[in-house]
N, C-alpha and C positions, 0 to 999 in steps of 0.2 A: 605572546605565543598563538598563532595557529592551532586550531584544533578539528579533528574529524568527530562529529556530532551524528547520533543516530537515534532518530525518533521513531517509535514503533507503538504499534496498537493493532485492533483488530479493524475490521471494516466499519464504518460510520465513527469512528473515534476522533476524525478530523484531521488526519497525516495532512490532505493535499490542502485543507485550510488553513493548515499552520505552517506549511510549505509558502503559501501564497501570502501571511501574513510577515513571515519571516524576510522573504525580499522585501516587503514594502517599506519596514522596519528600516532595514539597513540601506536600500535607498534613498528613504527619508534623510539622511546623516549622510547624503553625500556619497555613498562606498557603491561601487559598480562589480556586479555580478552577472553570471550565466545560470540561467534555468534549464534544467532537463528531464526528461521524462520518457517514460516507454510504456506503450500498451494502453494508455489512459482510455478510460470507458468514450470521451468526447473525440478520438481520433489521434492520429499524427500530429507531433509536433505542438501540442497542445495541453498545458497541464490545469484540471479543472476540477471542481471541490463540487460535492452534491447540494452546497447552498446555492450552486449557479454562479460562481466565481471562476473567470478563466483569465488565463495569461499564455501567451505563445513561449514554447519553450523549444529545444533541440531534441530530435528524437535519437533516441538510443539504441542505434541498431546492435544485431550480432557482429563482433570485431571492432566496434568501436572503443576509439583509443582515448580515453580520458586525455592522459599525458602530452600524446603528441598535439592534441586539440590547444590544451593552454599553453603549452611552450609555442606552438606555432603564433597563437594569438600574441603573445608576449614579445615573441622575436619583431612581429610585424607594428608593435607600437602600441596596443591595446594595453587596458588596464583592466585587470581582474581582481577584485578584493574579495573574492567569495563564490561558493557555485552552490545552486539548490538542485539538489537530486532527489526527485520522487518516484514514487512506484520502484525503489531501489531493491527488494526483493528480487526482482527480475535482471538485473545486472549479473553478469558471469563473475565468479572470484576472481579472476585477473583484473576486471575491472574497477573492483575496489581496492585491489592493491594500488590501481593506480592513481585512484582518490588518495589513499593514503600517503602514497609517492607525494603528491600535489602539496600536501599539507605539510610535511615533514621538511622538502626542499626547497618549496617555492613558497613557504608560508603563507599558505591561501586557506580561509576557512574553508571546510566543509559541511553542507547540512543534509544530511540523507533521510529520508522519510519511507519508511515500509513495512509490511507485515512481516512478521515473524514465522508465521507456520502457513501450509497451504491447506486445502481443503480433505486433505489426508490424515491431517495433523502431524505433518513433518517439515523441518524446517527448509524454507528456500536457501537455495545455495549463496544466494545474494546477501541475505539477511543474517547466514550462518557466519559469513566472513567479516561482516561489521561488527558481531558480537565478538568476533576474535581481535579486531584491528581497533575498535573506535576507541578514541579517550573517554569519552561518554557514551551510554547508551540510556535513555530516558522513556520510560512508558509515559503515554498520555494520559491525563487525569480526566480528560470526557470519557467516563463508559460507554461503551456500547450497552446497549439491552438485546437479551434474549427474549421471545416472544411473552415467556413466563414471568419475566420482570427482573431475573435475576441478571448478574453481570454477565456481558457476554464474553467468553473465551475462546471461541473457535469459530472458522469461518467454513462454513457450507457451501458445497455447489449442487444445485437441481439441475435436473434436464427433463424436459416435459414436465415439471412438477414433482419429480421423483428425486429425493437425495441420493448422491452416487458418492461413492469413496475411492474410485479408480477411474483412470484417464488420464489424457493429457494436462501436466500441470498447468501450463498458460494456456486459457481460454477466458477472451473478453467478455464480461456479461454484466448484469446490474439487476437490480432487485426493484422495480418502480411501480411496476403496475401488479398487485398481489392478487386479484382479480382473475388475471390471465397471465398465466406464469409463462418467462419465455423459455424459447429451446433451453438456454443455457442461462442460469440467475444465480444468485449469491444471496445468502444469509447468515445472519450472525447468530449464534448459538451459545448458550451453556453448555458444559462440558457432559452435563448428564444427557441434555436432550440431544446431542450431538451423538452420543452412544448409542442412545435408542432412535436416531435417525428420525426425531418427531421435530418438523418443520412447524411451522406457523398454519401453514397450509392442513398439514395432516391433523394438526391440534384440532382446528376447525371442524374438520371431518369427521374426527372420532368423538367429537362433543355432540355431533347432530346425530349420531345411531344413537337412537331410542333404547332404553335400558329395559330387560327383558322384565316381564311380571314377574312377583316371587310366587307364583304356583299356576300350575297349568291348568 
């Protein structure tokens, strides 16, 4: 029986790497699939991982219909055994419903990969619907770490080096050069430091402030 599987974790937990590995493993067994993504850091129609791996993909725009795409492909003689759906947190709830229908009615496996909550600590709409519908939800075992060394559980957004908790939900950015913060960047933090808005850069700045002498 086909399944709808949802693999989730924070940034840096290896979701896109696992998506690429999953595709490789199934393709190596002679199965034929399709790869989808949206808002990837590497650009449109590309599935990329922070390890430098990339694969061409189909960009999921607003209004993209998974059901129509798959049915049209099958009608024209194509073979599809599975779908790889990366950055699934950005999919609309109705698109997740379409993926579930593909599993149930066409018996095609769907492997979805995405982050659960945004920088405001609120569930993404796509992830919420996946949790509601998936046959199985699996939290990735590769633990991303906060700058303090604890397990990272929250995604933080910084703008010009300052952590923010309000703004547009979808803004593509990355944290590659921590010495020179990007206009919009992201960082994983433990719950404590997310609540305190204590990013790695801010922690370094605080540690450089000299302690006052115990006498006047």
